[in-house]
C-alpha positions as CSV (number, residue, x, y, z in Angstrom):
1,V,11.3,12.0,-0.5
2,M,8.7,9.8,-2.0
3,S,5.6,11.2,-1.6
4,V,3.6,14.2,-0.7
5,A,-0.2,15.1,0.0
6,W,-1.8,18.3,0.9
7,S,-4.6,18.3,3.5
8,P,-8.1,18.9,2.6
9,D,-7.9,22.6,3.8
10,G,-4.6,23.3,2.4
11,T,-2.8,24.1,5.4
12,R,-0.4,21.3,5.8
13,L,1.2,19.1,3.8
14,A,2.5,15.6,4.5
15,S,5.8,13.8,3.2
16,G,6.7,10.4,3.2
17,G,10.0,8.6,2.3
18,G,12.6,6.7,4.2
19,G,15.6,3.9,4.1
20,R,18.1,2.8,6.4
21,G,16.0,0.5,8.1
22,S,12.9,2.7,8.6
23,G,10.2,5.0,6.7
24,E,9.6,8.5,7.7
25,L,6.3,10.3,7.7
26,F,6.3,14.5,8.3
27,V,3.5,16.9,8.5
28,W,4.6,20.2,7.9
29,C,2.4,23.8,8.3
30,A,2.2,24.8,4.5
31,R,2.3,28.7,5.1
32,S,5.2,28.7,7.4
33,G,7.3,25.6,6.6
34,E,7.2,24.7,10.5
35,L,7.3,20.8,11.1
36,L,4.4,19.8,12.7
37,H,4.8,16.3,13.5
38,T,7.2,13.4,12.8
39,L,5.7,10.2,12.9
40,S,7.4,6.9,13.2
41,E,6.6,4.8,10.0
42,L,6.2,0.9,10.1
43,S,7.5,0.6,6.4
44,E,11.0,0.6,4.9
45,I,9.7,3.5,2.7
46,V,6.5,5.4,2.8
47,Y,5.3,5.4,-1.0
48,A,1.7,6.6,-0.9
49,L,0.0,9.0,1.3
50,A,-3.9,10.3,1.7
51,W,-5.8,12.3,3.8
52,S,-9.0,12.0,5.3
53,S,-11.8,14.6,4.0
54,T,-11.9,16.0,7.7
55,G,-7.9,16.4,7.6
56,T,-7.9,14.4,11.0
57,M,-6.4,11.1,9.8
58,L,-3.7,10.4,7.4
59,V,-3.0,7.0,5.6
60,S,0.2,5.6,4.7
61,G,1.2,2.9,2.3
62,G,4.5,1.3,2.2
63,S,7.1,-0.7,0.6
64,D,6.1,-3.8,2.9
65,G,2.5,-3.8,1.5
66,M,1.2,-2.3,4.7
67,L,-1.6,0.7,5.3
68,C,-1.2,2.6,8.2
69,W,-3.8,4.9,9.6
70,W,-2.4,7.9,11.2
71,D,-4.3,9.9,14.2
72,I,-2.7,13.4,13.2
73,E,-3.7,15.1,16.7
74,R,-2.4,12.2,18.5
75,G,0.7,11.6,16.3
76,R,0.4,7.8,16.4
77,C,-0.8,4.9,13.9
78,V,-4.2,3.7,15.2
79,Q,-4.6,0.8,12.9
80,T,-2.6,-1.3,10.2
81,R,-3.7,-3.5,7.3
82,H,-1.9,-6.0,5.3
83,A,-2.7,-4.4,1.7
84,H,-0.7,-5.5,-1.2
85,Q,2.0,-8.2,-2.0
86,G,4.9,-5.7,-2.4
87,T,4.9,-1.8,-2.3
88,V,1.6,0.3,-2.1
89,Q,2.2,2.5,-4.8
90,S,-0.8,4.9,-4.5
91,L,-3.9,6.0,-2.3
92,K,-7.0,7.6,-3.2
93,M,-9.7,8.9,-1.2
94,S,-13.3,8.4,-2.6
95,P,-15.3,11.5,-3.4
96,D,-17.4,11.2,-0.3
97,G,-14.6,10.6,2.0
98,R,-16.1,7.2,3.3
99,S,-13.6,4.7,1.3
100,L,-10.2,4.5,0.4
101,A,-8.5,2.9,-2.5
102,S,-5.1,1.5,-2.6
103,C,-2.9,-0.1,-5.3
104,G,0.5,-1.7,-5.4
105,D,3.0,-4.1,-7.2
106,D,0.3,-7.1,-6.9
107,G,-1.5,-5.4,-9.8
108,A,-4.6,-5.2,-7.5
109,I,-6.9,-2.4,-6.4
110,S,-8.1,-2.7,-2.8
111,I,-11.3,-0.9,-1.7
112,W,-11.3,0.1,2.6
113,E,-13.8,1.7,4.4
114,L,-12.1,4.4,6.0
115,E,-13.4,4.8,9.5
116,S,-12.7,0.9,10.2
117,G,-10.1,-0.1,8.1
118,G,-12.3,-2.8,6.9
119,H,-11.6,-4.4,3.3
120,L,-14.5,-4.3,1.2
121,R,-13.0,-5.7,-2.3
122,T,-10.4,-6.2,-4.5
123,L,-10.7,-5.3,-8.1
124,R,-7.9,-7.4,-10.4
125,R,-7.7,-7.6,-13.8
126,D,-6.9,-11.5,-14.9
127,R,-3.1,-11.9,-16.1
128,P,-2.7,-13.9,-19.4
129,Y,-1.8,-17.2,-17.6
130,E,-4.2,-16.9,-14.6
131,R,-4.7,-20.2,-12.3
132,L,-2.7,-22.3,-15.5
133,D,-1.7,-25.1,-13.5
134,I,2.1,-25.7,-14.6
135,S,2.9,-28.3,-11.9
136,G,4.7,-31.2,-13.5
137,A,5.2,-29.9,-17.0
138,K,8.4,-30.7,-18.8
139,G,10.8,-29.0,-20.8
140,L,10.5,-25.6,-19.1
141,T,13.4,-24.2,-17.9
142,Q,13.0,-22.1,-14.5
143,A,13.1,-18.7,-15.8
144,Q,10.1,-19.8,-18.0
145,K,8.3,-21.2,-15.2
146,T,9.1,-17.8,-13.0
147,S,8.0,-15.7,-16.0
148,L,4.6,-17.8,-16.5
149,R,4.0,-17.5,-12.3
150,A,4.5,-13.8,-12.5
151,L,1.7,-13.8,-15.5
152,G,-0.7,-15.6,-13.1
153,A,0.7,-19.4,-13.5
154,I,0.4,-21.7,-10.6
155,E,2.6,-24.4,-9.7
156,H,1.9,-26.7,-6.8
157,P,4.9,-28.5,-5.1
158,P,5.6,-31.8,-6.0
159,V,4.1,-34.6,-4.0
160,S,6.8,-36.4,-2.2
161,D,6.3,-40.3,-2.1
162,I,5.8,-41.8,1.7
């Protein structure tokens, strides 16, 4: 189990995790411990969960950077969105219940309209070498280039002679 989330009314608990080729997502009765739903997840591992304010929808985020909107009553995924490069680490609903924030390994925070799944905006703090072009730089090892790219530098592939 990698993630848990209480339903807004406190009657259900969702748990997510996974491994060995598929993710796992379960919805439990908090009072009795009865397993209410087993949902087939799209990601390798479910790392983040968030309930809608009505408790009818659950959003999961996984190791493949995808978000999945689950209709709990029907027990199926009704929409997916590619949210992040790498794992989705956390999901939080807005206080008014209309928006969802996601964050991932890519350092970005994405804001989503909950009902439509529409992407509203991305928040990102510039990294130290954001947009520094290291194309053709001499004297850098491959490890140094990899580190600079991780800090925001860009490198264009060499132009081949025709």
